[in-house]
N, C-alpha and C positions, 0 to 999 in steps of 0.2 A: 690281172684279176678275171678280168673277162672271158679272156678267151680257154680257163681252167672255168666257170662257172659254162659256157658255151658244153665244154667237150663232158663236163659230168652231166651236165643235159643229155648229152646225143647218150650217155650209156643209158641217163635212165630210160630214154621214150623207149627203149626196147620193150618196156615194162609195156607198157601202153601197144605198139605193133603185136605183141601177144595177146594182148587183149581184144585187138582186133580180130587177130586168127580165131581166138576162139570164140568169137559171137556172130561169127559165119553163119544166117543160119543154115542148117542141111546138111553140114557139111561139120558134124566130129572129129576130135582129131585122137587117133587110137592113141590108146599107151606105151606101145610101142614105137612108135612116130615120139613122144616125147621124151624116150626115156631114151633112144637112140640122141636127138637134139642135148639133152643132158649129158650124156656120156661124152654127146663131144665137147660143149663147152666146160667142163670138166676139166680137159684136157686141156684147153687152151689156159681157162685159169693158173691149175701149175706151171704152165708154163711161165705165163705172168707171174706170180710171187716166188719164181726160182729167178730169171731171169731181171725183173723189172723191179722187185722190191729187195728182195733178200739179197741176190748177188749187189746191187749199187750200194743198200745200205751198211754191206759189208767191205763199201769199197769207203764209203766215206764215213762212218764211224768206228768201224771194227768189228771184231769178231764179241765182245761184249755186249755193246747195245745193241747189236741184233739180236743177241739169245735171250737179253731180259724182251725186249720190245714181240719178239716172237710169242714168247710164254706168257705176257699180262696179253696182246692179244686174245692168244685162245681163249686165256682162264675169261674173259672179260666177253667173249662169245658163247665161253660153255654155260657163266653164272647166269645169261640173260637170255639164252634159249631156254633154260630149265627152269628160270621166271615164268617167263614167257607158256610152258605147255604146263605148269602149276595151275595159274591163275587162268587158260585159257578156258572160255565156258561152254565146249566143248568138249576138254576132254583131250582134245583132237586142234591145235595150230595151225593145220590146214583146211581144219574144216569153222571154224570160227575166221568171221569178219577181221575182227580188231586181234585176231593173232595173224589172218594172212599179215596184214600191215606193220605191225611189229615185227616178224620173220621177214621180211624184207627188208628196213629201215634197219635193220640189226646186219644184214648182208651188204646192203647199200650204200650205208653212209662208211663203212670204213675202205667200201671198194671207191667211190666217187674222192675220197679225201685223200690219197694214194692218187690219184688221176690227178689232180692241181699240185702234189708232192714232184711227179713227173716232170713238170714245167721249174721247177726251181732250179737257177742256174744259168738262165738262160736258155735250156734244150728247149728241143720241140715234144710236144707229147707223144706219148710213148703208142706207133699206131699197136703193137701188138696184147697192149693193153687196156687200148677202147677196147678191141676186138673182140680180148675177153671176156670184160666188163659185158659188152649187149650181148655174143653169145650166149653168155651164162644168165640175162635175167630174161632171156626168152622162153625155154620151158620152164623156168619159176609163175611168169604172168599165164601164161598158155593155159596150164594146169590149175593152177587157181580159182582160173575169169572163169573156166571149165564148168568150175562147181558151185561156183557164188551165180552165174544167170540162171540158176535152178532157181534162187531168192530172193534176186539182186535185177532193177532196170538194166538195163547196159549202158544207159549216163552215167549213173552212179558207180559201179564198175572202171569208166574209162575216168571218171573226176576220180577217184582212187589212187589209179595208178597213175593217174596225170598229175596229182600231188606229190606222191613216191619222186617220180621224174625232179620236178621243181626241188625237192629240200634235196636231191643226187646231186645238181646244178650247187645249191648253195653248199654243199659240203666238200667239194671242188672247190668254191670259192674260198671259204675258208682256210680251206688246207692248204695253200695256194698262200694264202695274204699274208693269217696268221704265221706259219715256218719261212718266208721265204729271207729272215736274218736270223735265224735260231741256229744255234749252235750246229757243230759236225753232230755231235751226237745226238742231240734231241730231235735233229733230219734221219736219222738213220736208225731212234729208238720208234719213232712214229710209223717210217715205212715198211718196218721189219713187224709191225704190230697190226697195221693192216694183212699184213702177208698172212700172218699169225690164224688172226679172225676168218680170212678167207682161207686157209687154211684145212684150221678146224668146222667150218661149217661146210668144206665140200667130203672131209669124210666122213661129219654130221649128218648129211644131206642127199648129196646132190648123186652120189657116190652109190648110198645103197636102196635110193629112191631110182635112181638110172638099174639097175638088175634087181629089185623087187617087180619096177614094172614090165620088166624084159625075160622071155626066157630065154632064150641067145644071148647067153653069158659071153660068149668067145665075142659076138659081133659089138657089146659094149665094149669089154676092153679093147679090142680095135681101132672103131672112133676115137675112144680119148688116145690112143699113143697119135693116132690122126692129128686132132686139135691138139695137142702136146706139139709134135712136126711143125703145124702151119704157123703156131706160137712162137716159136725157136726160129724158123726164117720170118716172119716180120722184124722181131726184135732186134734181126742180124743185117738186115734189108738199111 
């Protein structure tokens, strides 16, 4: 449980690192740079969803539990994100502090719970999945913190992301503790649930933002494939 919490915290601390990068005085991060990091991170996450979540879920509980989990995860993320956008004070959750918090939690909790799940069965932590979570958290935090620093002090922004990092550690610990003795079908369902939520987030958020913030779409596609290839290599190492 402690190991799961530690690795969940490692993934969440990327949010704090991203905030620190965005808060460097006199060095604004260009939208193109954020788009390229986001594209690379999205490719890493696609690989992690495919190999560390979906493939393992099929091997544990079969196709039925996996398909149900993927659908349930996607629907849960879709519903939560739709509610977030509807109740955002500014109409745009990326410009609203509470929207940023809830948006990061919607992404981070299933990712962190999945980190805990990778430790079930006595195996080691999935290096590729930790890398995927870490890399994908960076652009989200950088872009959001760049907006927040216009109206919020640096200490407030850092405390915000640190709180989410701690929540990520708790989610990873709970994913390990509560599902350690669960049935194969339930473990497969939860793994696939996390994969479905993450995949829906990628299609809804990371890919569109990467293309929107970059006028060099071919480079976005190339970086996505490179991220996928790196994670695939790590998952077989």
